[in-house]
FIVO-568825 format. One line per 8 residues: number of its first residue (from 1); their letters; for each residue y, z, x of N, C-alpha, C. Coordinates in Angstrom, 1 decimal, padded with zeros to 4 digits. Last residue first. Example, Ala and Ser with C-alpha at 12.3 -4.5 7.8 and 13.67 -1.06 7.14 Angstrom:
2> sa> -002.2:007.1:012.8:-001.1:007.1:013.7:000.0:007.9:012.9 | -005.7:007.8:013.2:-004.5:007.8:012.3:-003.3:007.8:013.2;
! end
This chain:
271> sewgalrk> 028.6:001.5:-015.3:029.3:001.7:-014.0:030.6:000.8:-014.0 | 027.8:000.6:-017.8:028.3:002.0:-017.7:029.1:002.2:-016.4 | 026.7:-002.0:-017.5:028.1:-001.9:-018.0:028.6:-000.5:-017.9 | 024.1:-001.7:-016.7:025.1:-001.9:-015.7:026.5:-001.8:-016.2 | 021.8:-001.3:-018.1:022.9:-000.5:-018.4:024.0:-000.6:-017.3 | 019.9:-003.1:-017.2:020.0:-002.9:-018.6:021.2:-002.1:-019.0 | 020.1:-003.2:-014.4:019.9:-004.4:-015.2:020.2:-004.2:-016.6 | 020.5:-000.6:-013.6:021.5:-001.6:-013.2:021.4:-002.9:-014.1;
263> glwfffay> 018.1:000.5:-014.5:019.4:000.9:-015.1:020.5:-000.1:-014.8 | 016.3:-000.8:-012.8:016.3:-001.1:-014.2:017.6:-000.7:-014.9 | 017.1:000.4:-010.4:017.2:-001.0:-010.5:017.2:-001.4:-012.0 | 016.3:003.0:-011.1:017.7:002.8:-010.7:018.0:001.3:-010.8 | 013.6:002.7:-011.5:014.4:003.0:-012.6:015.9:002.8:-012.3 | 012.8:002.0:-008.8:012.6:001.1:-009.9:013.5:001.4:-011.1 | 013.6:004.3:-007.4:014.2:003.0:-007.1:014.0:002.0:-008.2 | 011.8:006.3:-008.5:013.3:006.4:-008.6:014.0:005.1:-008.4;
255> itigtval> 009.4:005.2:-007.7:009.7:005.4:-009.1:011.2:005.5:-009.3 | 009.7:005.3:-004.9:009.5:004.0:-005.6:009.8:004.1:-007.1 | 009.7:008.0:-004.5:010.9:007.2:-004.2:010.8:005.9:-004.9 | 007.1:008.6:-005.3:008.2:009.2:-006.0:009.5:008.4:-005.8 | 005.7:007.2:-003.3:005.5:006.8:-004.7:006.6:007.3:-005.6 | 006.4:008.5:-001.1:006.8:007.1:-001.2:006.7:006.7:-002.6 | 005.1:011.0:-001.7:006.6:010.9:-001.5:007.1:009.5:-001.7 | 002.5:010.2:-001.6:003.1:010.7:-002.9:004.6:010.7:-002.8;
247> iaicaffe> 002.2:009.5:001.1:002.0:008.5:000.0:002.6:008.9:-001.3 | 002.7:012.0:002.3:003.6:010.9:002.5:003.5:009.8:001.5 | 000.5:013.5:001.4:001.8:013.9:001.0:002.8:012.8:001.1 | -001.5:012.0:002.8:-001.5:012.0:001.3:-000.1:012.4:000.8 | -000.7:012.8:005.3:-000.7:011.4:005.0:-000.7:011.2:003.5 | -001.2:015.5:005.3:000.2:015.1:005.3:000.3:013.6:005.0 | -004.1:015.4:005.3:-003.3:016.1:004.2:-001.9:015.6:004.1 | -004.7:014.1:007.7:-005.0:013.4:006.4:-004.2:014.1:005.2;
239> pmrltssy> -003.7:016.1:009.4:-003.1:014.8:009.5:-003.4:014.0:008.2 | -005.3:018.5:008.6:-003.9:018.4:008.3:-003.3:017.0:008.4 | -007.9:019.6:007.8:-007.7:018.2:008.2:-006.2:017.9:007.9 | -009.0:022.0:006.9:-008.0:022.0:008.0:-007.8:020.6:008.6 | -010.5:022.1:004.7:-011.2:021.8:005.9:-010.3:021.6:007.1 | -008.6:022.6:002.8:-009.7:023.6:002.9:-010.5:023.3:004.2 | -007.0:020.3:002.9:-006.4:021.6:003.3:-007.5:022.6:003.6 | -008.8:018.3:002.1:-008.2:018.3:003.4:-007.7:019.6:003.9;
231> ttlrsglg> -009.3:019.1:-000.6:-010.4:019.0:000.4:-009.9:019.0:001.8 | -006.7:019.1:-001.8:-007.5:020.3:-001.8:-008.6:020.3:-000.7 | -006.1:016.4:-001.4:-005.3:017.4:-000.8:-006.0:018.7:-000.7 | -008.1:015.2:-003.0:-008.1:015.0:-001.6:-007.3:016.0:-000.8 | -007.2:016.0:-005.5:-008.5:016.5:-005.1:-008.6:016.3:-003.5 | -004.9:014.4:-005.6:-004.8:015.9:-005.6:-006.1:016.5:-005.1 | -005.9:011.9:-005.8:-005.2:012.3:-004.5:-005.1:013.8:-004.5 | -009.2:011.6:-007.2:-007.8:011.7:-007.2:-007.2:012.2:-006.0;
223> fgggsmea> -012.1:013.7:-007.9:-011.5:012.4:-007.5:-010.0:012.5:-007.8 | -013.5:015.9:-008.9:-013.8:015.5:-007.5:-013.1:014.2:-007.1 | -012.1:018.7:-010.7:-012.5:017.3:-010.6:-012.6:016.9:-009.1 | -009.1:020.7:-010.8:-010.5:020.5:-011.1:-010.9:019.0:-011.0 | -006.6:021.1:-009.7:-007.2:022.2:-010.5:-008.7:022.0:-010.8 | -005.9:018.8:-008.5:-006.1:019.9:-007.7:-006.8:021.1:-008.4 | -005.4:017.2:-010.8:-006.5:016.9:-009.9:-006.9:018.0:-008.9 | -003.1:018.5:-011.8:-004.4:018.5:-012.5:-005.6:018.2:-011.7;
215> gvatimgf> -001.3:017.8:-009.7:-001.7:019.2:-010.0:-003.0:019.4:-010.8 | -001.2:015.1:-010.1:-001.7:015.6:-008.8:-002.1:017.1:-009.0 | -000.1:015.0:-012.7:-001.4:014.3:-012.4:-002.0:014.9:-011.1 | 002.3:016.3:-012.4:001.3:016.9:-013.3:-000.1:016.3:-013.0 | 003.7:014.5:-010.8:003.5:015.9:-010.4:002.4:016.5:-011.1 | 003.8:012.3:-012.6:003.1:012.2:-011.3:002.8:013.6:-010.7 | 005.3:013.4:-014.7:003.9:012.9:-014.9:003.2:012.8:-013.6 | 007.8:013.8:-013.5:007.0:014.9:-014.0:005.6:014.6:-014.2;
207> iagimlgv> 008.3:011.0:-013.1:008.2:011.9:-011.9:007.4:013.2:-012.3 | 008.4:010.0:-015.7:007.5:009.5:-014.7:007.3:010.4:-013.5 | 010.5:011.6:-016.8:009.2:011.7:-017.3:008.1:011.2:-016.4 | 012.7:010.7:-015.3:012.3:012.1:-015.2:010.9:012.2:-015.7 | 012.7:008.0:-016.2:012.5:008.3:-014.8:012.0:009.7:-014.6 | 013.2:008.2:-019.0:011.9:007.6:-018.5:011.6:007.9:-017.0 | 015.7:009.5:-018.9:014.5:010.2:-019.4:013.2:009.6:-019.0 | 017.2:007.4:-017.8:017.1:008.7:-017.1:015.9:009.4:-017.6;
199> ivmpmamp> 016.9:005.5:-019.9:016.3:005.2:-018.6:016.2:006.5:-017.7 | 018.3:006.9:-021.9:016.9:006.5:-022.1:016.2:006.3:-020.7 | 020.9:007.0:-020.8:020.1:008.2:-021.0:018.6:008.0:-021.2 | 021.5:004.1:-020.9:021.5:004.9:-019.6:020.7:006.2:-019.7 | 021.1:003.4:-023.7:020.2:003.0:-022.7:020.3:003.8:-021.4 | 022.7:003.9:-025.8:021.9:005.0:-025.3:021.1:004.7:-024.1 | 023.7:001.4:-026.5:024.7:002.4:-026.0:023.9:003.6:-025.4 | 021.4:000.1:-027.4:022.1:-000.4:-026.2:023.0:000.7:-025.6;
191> iriktftq> 020.7:001.9:-029.6:019.8:001.7:-028.5:020.5:001.1:-027.3 | 022.9:001.8:-031.4:022.4:003.1:-030.8:021.6:002.8:-029.6 | 023.3:-001.0:-032.0:024.4:-000.1:-031.5:023.8:001.1:-030.8 | 021.1:-002.4:-032.8:022.2:-003.2:-032.3:023.2:-002.3:-031.6 | 019.2:-000.6:-033.8:018.8:-001.5:-032.8:020.0:-002.2:-032.1 | 020.8:000.9:-035.7:020.0:001.6:-034.6:019.7:000.6:-033.5 | 021.8:-001.0:-037.4:022.7:-000.1:-036.7:022.0:000.5:-035.5 | 019.4:-002.0:-038.4:020.3:-002.9:-037.6:021.3:-002.0:-036.8;
183> ltsagcsr> 018.5:000.2:-039.8:017.7:-000.3:-038.7:018.5:-001.2:-037.8 | 020.5:000.6:-041.7:020.2:001.7:-040.8:019.4:001.1:-039.5 | 022.4:-002.5:-042.0:021.4:-001.5:-042.4:021.2:-000.5:-041.4 | 025.8:-003.4:-042.4:024.6:-003.3:-041.5:023.7:-002.2:-042.0 | 028.2:-003.8:-043.7:026.9:-004.1:-044.4:025.7:-004.0:-043.6 | 030.5:-003.1:-042.6:030.2:-004.5:-042.6:028.9:-004.8:-043.2 | 030.2:-000.4:-042.6:031.2:-001.0:-043.5:031.1:-002.5:-043.6 | 028.4:000.0:-040.6:028.0:000.2:-042.0:029.0:-000.4:-043.0;
175> alaikmtd> 030.0:-000.6:-038.4:028.9:-001.4:-038.7:028.4:-001.3:-040.1 | 031.9:001.5:-038.6:032.3:000.1:-038.7:031.2:-000.9:-039.0 | 030.3:003.7:-038.1:031.0:003.5:-039.4:031.4:002.1:-039.6 | 029.5:003.2:-035.5:028.5:003.3:-036.6:029.2:003.0:-037.9 | 032.0:003.3:-034.2:031.2:002.1:-034.2:030.1:002.0:-035.3 | 032.6:006.0:-034.7:033.5:004.9:-035.3:032.8:003.6:-035.3 | 030.8:007.4:-033.3:030.6:007.4:-034.7:031.5:006.3:-035.4 | 029.3:006.4:-030.3:030.6:006.5:-031.0:030.4:006.4:-032.5;
167> vrrfgtaa> 026.4:008.1:-029.3:027.0:006.9:-029.8:028.3:007.2:-030.5 | 024.9:010.4:-028.7:026.2:010.2:-028.1:027.0:008.9:-028.5 | 022.4:010.3:-029.8:023.4:011.1:-030.5:024.8:010.8:-030.0 | 020.9:008.8:-028.0:021.1:008.2:-029.4:022.2:009.0:-030.1 | 020.9:010.5:-025.8:021.6:009.3:-025.7:021.9:008.7:-027.1 | 019.3:012.6:-026.8:020.7:012.9:-026.4:021.5:011.6:-026.3 | 016.9:011.2:-027.1:017.6:011.7:-028.3:019.1:012.1:-028.0 | 016.3:010.7:-024.4:016.6:009.6:-025.3:017.3:010.1:-026.6;
159> nimvmpgs> 015.9:013.3:-023.5:017.0:012.5:-022.9:017.3:011.3:-023.8 | 013.7:014.2:-025.1:015.0:014.9:-025.1:016.1:014.1:-024.6 | 011.7:012.2:-024.6:012.2:012.4:-026.0:013.6:013.1:-025.9 | 011.1:012.5:-021.9:011.6:011.2:-022.4:012.3:011.4:-023.7 | 010.2:015.1:-021.9:011.3:014.7:-021.1:011.9:013.4:-021.6 | 007.9:014.9:-023.6:009.1:015.7:-024.0:010.3:015.4:-023.2 | 006.2:013.1:-022.0:006.7:012.8:-023.4:007.9:013.6:-023.8 | 005.2:014.3:-019.6:006.3:013.2:-019.6:006.9:013.0:-021.0;
151> alavaiir> 003.3:016.3:-020.3:004.4:016.6:-019.4:005.6:015.6:-019.5 | 001.6:015.0:-022.0:002.3:016.2:-022.5:003.5:016.6:-021.6 | 000.6:013.0:-020.3:001.3:012.7:-021.5:002.1:013.8:-022.1 | -000.7:014.6:-018.4:000.4:013.7:-018.0:001.3:013.4:-019.2 | -002.7:015.7:-020.0:-001.7:016.6:-019.3:-000.5:015.8:-018.9 | -004.1:013.5:-020.7:-003.5:014.3:-021.8:-002.4:015.1:-021.1 | -005.1:012.7:-018.2:-004.2:011.8:-019.0:-003.4:012.6:-020.1 | -006.7:014.9:-017.7:-005.6:014.6:-016.8:-004.6:013.7:-017.5;
143> ptfgfgfn> -008.7:014.8:-019.7:-007.8:016.0:-019.6:-006.6:015.7:-018.7 | -009.8:012.1:-019.1:-009.2:012.5:-020.3:-008.3:013.7:-020.2 | -011.2:011.6:-016.7:-009.8:011.1:-016.8:-009.1:011.8:-018.0 | -013.4:014.5:-016.4:-013.0:013.1:-016.2:-011.5:012.8:-016.3 | -014.5:016.9:-016.9:-013.8:016.7:-015.6:-013.4:015.3:-015.3 | -013.9:018.0:-020.3:-014.7:017.7:-019.2:-013.8:017.4:-017.9 | -012.5:018.8:-022.6:-012.8:017.4:-022.4:-013.5:017.0:-021.1 | -012.4:021.6:-022.6:-012.7:020.9:-023.9:-013.0:019.4:-023.6;
135> lillpvla> -012.0:022.4:-020.0:-013.0:023.1:-020.8:-013.4:022.3:-022.0 | -009.7:020.9:-019.4:-011.0:020.6:-018.7:-012.2:021.2:-019.5 | -007.9:022.2:-021.0:-008.2:020.8:-021.3:-009.5:020.4:-020.6 | -007.8:024.7:-019.7:-008.2:024.6:-021.1:-008.6:023.2:-021.5 | -006.9:023.9:-017.2:-008.2:024.5:-017.3:-008.7:024.5:-018.7 | -004.2:022.9:-018.0:-005.3:022.0:-017.4:-006.7:022.7:-017.5 | -002.2:024.6:-018.7:-003.1:024.1:-019.8:-004.3:023.3:-019.3 | -000.8:024.9:-016.4:-001.4:026.1:-017.0:-002.4:025.7:-018.1;
127> lmpttvll> 000.4:022.5:-016.1:-000.7:022.8:-015.2:-001.5:024.1:-015.7 | 002.5:022.5:-017.7:001.4:021.8:-018.2:000.1:022.1:-017.3 | 004.5:025.3:-018.4:003.9:024.4:-017.3:002.6:023.8:-017.8 | 006.6:025.2:-021.2:005.3:025.6:-020.7:004.8:024.7:-019.6 | 009.0:024.1:-021.9:009.0:025.3:-021.2:007.7:025.8:-020.7 | 008.2:021.8:-023.3:009.0:021.7:-022.1:009.0:022.9:-021.3 | 006.6:022.8:-025.4:006.0:022.0:-024.4:006.8:021.9:-023.1 | 008.7:024.2:-026.8:007.5:024.9:-026.3:006.8:024.1:-025.2;
119> liyptivk> 010.3:022.2:-027.5:010.8:023.1:-026.5:009.7:023.9:-026.0 | 008.6:021.0:-029.4:009.0:020.2:-028.2:009.5:021.2:-027.1 | 008.6:023.0:-031.3:007.3:022.7:-030.6:007.6:021.8:-029.3 | 011.2:023.1:-032.2:010.6:024.3:-031.6:009.3:024.0:-030.8 | 011.5:020.4:-033.3:012.2:020.8:-032.1:011.6:022.1:-031.4 | 010.3:019.8:-035.7:009.5:019.6:-034.5:010.2:020.1:-033.2 | 012.2:020.6:-037.7:010.7:021.0:-037.8:010.1:020.9:-036.5 | 014.6:019.6:-037.1:014.5:021.0:-037.2:013.0:021.5:-037.2;
111> evfpfqti> 013.9:016.8:-037.2:014.3:017.4:-035.9:014.2:019.0:-036.0 | 013.5:016.5:-039.9:012.4:016.3:-039.0:012.7:017.0:-037.6 | 016.1:016.7:-040.8:015.1:017.7:-041.2:013.9:017.7:-040.3 | 017.5:014.5:-039.7:017.8:015.9:-039.2:016.7:016.9:-039.6 | 016.6:011.5:-038.9:016.2:012.4:-040.0:016.4:013.9:-039.5 | 017.5:010.2:-036.7:017.8:009.6:-038.0:017.5:010.5:-039.2 | 016.7:011.6:-034.6:018.2:011.3:-034.7:018.5:010.7:-036.0 | 014.0:011.8:-034.9:014.8:013.0:-035.1:016.3:012.7:-035.2;
103> vaalvlgi> 013.2:009.1:-034.4:013.0:009.7:-035.7:013.9:010.9:-035.9 | 013.8:008.6:-031.7:014.4:007.7:-032.8:014.3:008.4:-034.1 | 012.2:010.5:-030.5:013.7:010.6:-030.3:014.4:009.7:-031.4 | 009.6:009.6:-031.3:010.1:010.9:-031.8:011.7:011.0:-031.7 | 009.6:007.3:-029.7:009.5:007.2:-031.2:010.0:008.5:-031.8 | 009.8:008.3:-027.2:010.8:007.4:-027.7:010.8:007.3:-029.2 | 007.4:009.8:-027.0:008.7:010.5:-026.8:009.8:009.6:-027.4 | 005.4:007.9:-027.3:005.5:009.0:-028.4:006.9:009.6:-028.3;
95> sagiayga> 005.9:006.5:-024.9:005.9:005.9:-026.2:006.1:006.9:-027.3 | 005.5:008.5:-023.0:006.8:007.9:-023.1:006.9:007.2:-024.4 | 002.7:009.2:-023.4:003.8:010.2:-023.5:005.1:009.5:-023.7 | 001.4:006.7:-022.8:001.2:007.4:-024.1:002.4:008.3:-024.3 | 002.3:006.1:-020.3:002.5:005.1:-021.3:002.4:005.8:-022.7 | 001.4:008.3:-018.9:002.9:008.1:-019.0:003.1:007.1:-020.1 | -001.3:008.1:-018.9:-000.7:009.2:-019.6:000.8:009.0:-019.8 | -001.6:005.6:-017.5:-002.1:005.8:-018.9:-001.4:006.9:-019.6;
87> lleimtya> -000.3:006.2:-015.0:000.1:005.0:-015.9:-000.3:005.2:-017.3 | -001.7:008.4:-014.1:-000.3:008.5:-014.3:000.2:007.4:-015.3 | -004.4:007.6:-013.9:-004.0:008.7:-014.8:-002.5:008.7:-015.1 | -004.0:005.5:-012.1:-004.6:005.2:-013.4:-004.2:006.3:-014.4 | -003.1:006.9:-009.9:-002.2:005.9:-010.5:-002.7:005.6:-011.9 | -005.4:008.3:-009.2:-004.2:009.0:-009.6:-003.2:008.1:-010.3 | -007.1:006.2:-008.5:-007.5:007.1:-009.6:-006.2:007.8:-010.1 | -005.7:005.2:-006.2:-005.9:004.4:-007.4:-006.2:005.2:-008.6;
79> yhecitpi> -006.2:007.4:-004.5:-004.8:007.1:-004.9:-004.8:006.2:-006.2 | -008.8:007.1:-004.0:-008.4:008.2:-004.8:-007.0:008.0:-005.3 | -008.6:004.7:-002.4:-009.5:004.7:-003.6:-009.1:005.9:-004.5 | -007.0:005.5:-000.3:-006.5:004.5:-001.2:-007.3:004.5:-002.5 | -008.8:007.3:001.0:-007.5:007.8:000.4:-007.0:006.8:-000.6 | -010.8:005.5:001.8:-011.1:006.6:000.8:-009.8:007.2:000.2 | -009.4:003.9:003.5:-010.0:003.3:002.3:-010.3:004.4:001.3 | -008.6:005.8:005.6:-007.6:005.3:004.7:-008.2:004.6:003.4;
71> ersffvga> -010.5:006.6:007.4:-010.3:007.5:006.2:-009.4:006.8:005.2 | -010.5:005.1:009.7:-011.5:004.8:008.7:-011.4:005.6:007.4 | -007.0:004.6:010.3:-008.3:005.2:010.6:-009.3:004.7:009.5 | -004.4:004.0:010.0:-005.1:003.0:010.7:-006.6:003.5:011.0 | -003.3:006.2:008.8:-003.2:004.9:008.0:-003.9:003.8:008.7 | -003.5:008.1:010.7:-004.5:008.2:009.6:-004.5:006.9:008.8 | -001.4:007.8:012.4:-002.7:007.3:012.8:-003.7:007.3:011.7 | 000.6:009.2:011.2:000.7:007.7:011.2:-000.7:007.1:011.5;
63> iasptpli> -000.2:011.8:012.0:-000.1:011.4:010.6:-000.2:009.9:010.4 | 000.2:011.5:014.8:-001.2:011.8:014.2:-001.3:011.5:012.7 | 002.9:011.1:014.8:002.0:010.1:015.3:000.6:010.3:014.8 | 003.9:013.6:013.9:004.1:012.4:013.1:003.2:011.2:013.5 | 001.5:016.2:014.4:002.6:015.4:014.9:002.7:014.2:014.0 | 000.5:018.8:012.1:000.3:017.7:013.0:001.5:016.9:013.4 | 000.2:022.1:012.1:001.2:021.2:011.8:001.0:020.0:012.7 | -002.5:023.2:012.2:-001.4:023.9:011.7:-000.3:023.0:011.2;
55> fqpveflr> -004.2:021.4:013.4:-004.7:022.0:012.2:-003.6:022.9:011.5 | -003.0:020.8:015.8:-002.9:019.8:014.8:-003.3:020.4:013.4 | -000.9:023.4:017.3:-002.2:022.8:017.0:-002.1:021.9:015.8 | 001.9:022.9:019.3:001.4:023.3:018.0:000.1:022.7:017.7 | 003.2:022.7:021.8:001.8:022.6:021.7:001.3:023.3:020.4 | 005.9:022.5:022.2:005.4:023.8:021.9:003.9:023.9:021.7 | 005.9:019.7:022.6:006.5:020.6:023.6:005.9:022.0:023.5 | 004.9:018.6:020.3:004.2:018.5:021.6:004.6:019.4:022.6;
47> llveaggi> 006.9:019.4:018.5:005.5:019.8:018.3:004.6:019.7:019.5 | 009.1:018.2:019.6:009.1:019.6:019.6:007.6:020.1:019.4 | 008.5:015.4:019.4:008.8:016.0:020.8:008.6:017.5:020.7 | 008.2:015.0:016.7:007.1:014.7:017.6:007.3:015.4:019.0 | 010.7:015.8:015.7:009.5:016.6:015.3:008.3:016.3:016.3 | 012.3:013.8:016.8:012.5:015.2:017.2:011.3:016.1:016.9 | 011.3:011.6:015.5:011.2:011.7:017.0:011.3:013.1:017.4 | 012.0:012.2:012.9:010.6:012.0:013.2:010.4:012.2:014.7;
39> vflavaii> 014.8:012.5:013.1:014.0:013.6:012.6:012.6:013.4:013.0 | 015.5:010.0:014.2:015.9:011.2:014.9:015.0:012.4:014.5 | 014.6:008.2:012.2:014.1:008.1:013.5:014.3:009.4:014.3 | 016.3:009.1:010.1:014.9:009.2:010.0:014.2:009.2:011.3 | 018.9:008.4:011.2:018.5:009.8:010.9:017.0:010.0:010.8 | 018.6:005.6:011.3:018.8:006.4:012.5:018.5:007.9:012.3 | 018.3:004.9:008.6:017.2:004.7:009.6:017.3:005.5:010.8 | 020.8:005.6:007.7:019.6:006.3:007.1:018.4:006.1:008.1;
31> aavekagq> 022.4:003.9:009.2:022.6:005.4:009.4:021.3:006.1:008.9 | 021.6:001.4:008.2:021.4:001.7:009.7:021.5:003.2:009.9 | 022.5:001.7:005.6:021.1:001.5:005.9:020.7:001.9:007.3 | 025.3:001.8:006.1:024.6:002.9:005.4:023.1:002.9:005.7 | 025.7:-000.7:007.3:026.0:000.5:008.1:025.3:001.7:007.4 | 025.1:-002.4:005.1:024.3:-002.4:006.4:024.5:-001.2:007.2 | 027.2:-001.7:003.4:025.8:-001.4:003.0:024.9:-001.4:004.2 | 029.4:-002.6:004.8:029.3:-001.1:004.5:027.8:-000.8:004.2;
23> dglgsaig> 028.9:-005.3:004.9:028.9:-004.6:006.1:028.7:-003.1:005.9 | 029.1:-005.8:002.1:027.8:-006.1:002.8:027.8:-005.3:004.1 | 031.7:-005.2:001.6:030.7:-004.4:001.0:029.4:-004.6:001.7 | 032.9:-007.2:003.2:033.1:-005.8:003.5:032.1:-004.9:002.9 | 032.0:-009.5:001.9:031.6:-009.3:003.3:031.8:-007.8:003.7 | 033.3:-009.1:-000.5:031.9:-009.1:-000.5:031.3:-008.9:000.9 | 036.0:-009.3:000.4:035.5:-008.1:-000.2:034.0:-008.0:-000.2 | 036.0:-012.0:001.4:036.2:-010.8:002.3:035.8:-009.5:001.7;
15> tagaisag> 035.5:-013.3:-001.0:034.5:-013.4:000.1:034.7:-012.3:001.1 | 037.9:-012.7:-002.4:036.6:-012.3:-002.9:035.5:-012.3:-001.8 | 039.7:-014.0:-000.7:039.8:-012.5:-000.9:038.5:-012.0:-001.4 | 038.9:-016.6:-000.9:038.9:-016.0:000.4:038.9:-014.5:000.3 | 039.4:-017.0:-003.6:038.1:-017.1:-003.1:037.9:-016.5:-001.8 | 042.2:-016.6:-003.6:041.3:-015.7:-004.4:039.9:-015.8:-003.9 | 043.0:-018.7:-002.0:043.3:-017.4:-001.6:042.4:-016.4:-002.3 | 042.3:-020.9:-003.6:041.7:-020.7:-002.3:041.9:-019.3:-001.8;
7> tqvtesm> 044.0:-020.5:-005.8:042.5:-020.4:-006.0:041.8:-020.2:-004.6 | 046.4:-020.8:-004.5:046.1:-019.5:-005.1:044.6:-019.3:-005.3 | 046.2:-023.5:-003.8:046.4:-022.5:-002.8:046.0:-021.1:-003.3 | 046.1:-024.7:-006.3:044.9:-024.8:-005.4:045.0:-023.8:-004.3 | 048.5:-024.0:-007.4:047.3:-023.5:-008.0:046.1:-023.5:-007.1 | 050.2:-025.5:-005.7:050.2:-024.0:-005.6:049.0:-023.4:-006.3 | 049.4:-028.0:-006.6:049.2:-027.6:-005.2:049.2:-026.1:-005.0;
! end
């Protein structure tokens, strides 16, 4: 009887905690929405009150109206081009970055050889290389995909390599004493323990890749959301310009949210 009472009390306590966490989460979401509405509404009122011209700074309502105008199919088409560049370049850069991170943590000599070149890529703005890439590969997808890969790859490699090195050496020694091979040690110990840093590197690489893709489109070529930004700003179509900015901002938030969720799934033990 006492065990039943204790079990019931435990369930009730757990339910109360979950309810409390749910209420807290709802309050946080409500606060975020309230702040957003206050900022957007305040901007609308102030811009109308001071009669700021639309070609200087459009009102939020004018920006929202773009998403219901005849221009939105064109914006979506160019957004698809940007996503193609981002996904293709990111897939190439992240794959190479992960492989290089695994190699340099296992072979110190290789690390000494390639590290200076990786640092050179990290410290060099990829947008500075876009004109050279366009000169060699034309105005199509190729130079933009290469630029995205060069921007995202080193970020992934540096963070992943840091994670691979932070593994407890005692665990590695124990695995080797039990007869585990280098590959088994890497796949069973290093990769799982390094997963938080790997996911951070993937997230940073994706964000850097998106920035580089848009910058490359602004540097040359007639397609992509970056090209639309250049066109709208040069023709003073500010509502469309800020609508593109809003789309890119939502894309960046989505990237962050996805990798945050992925981290909870694959590396939830860290928290």
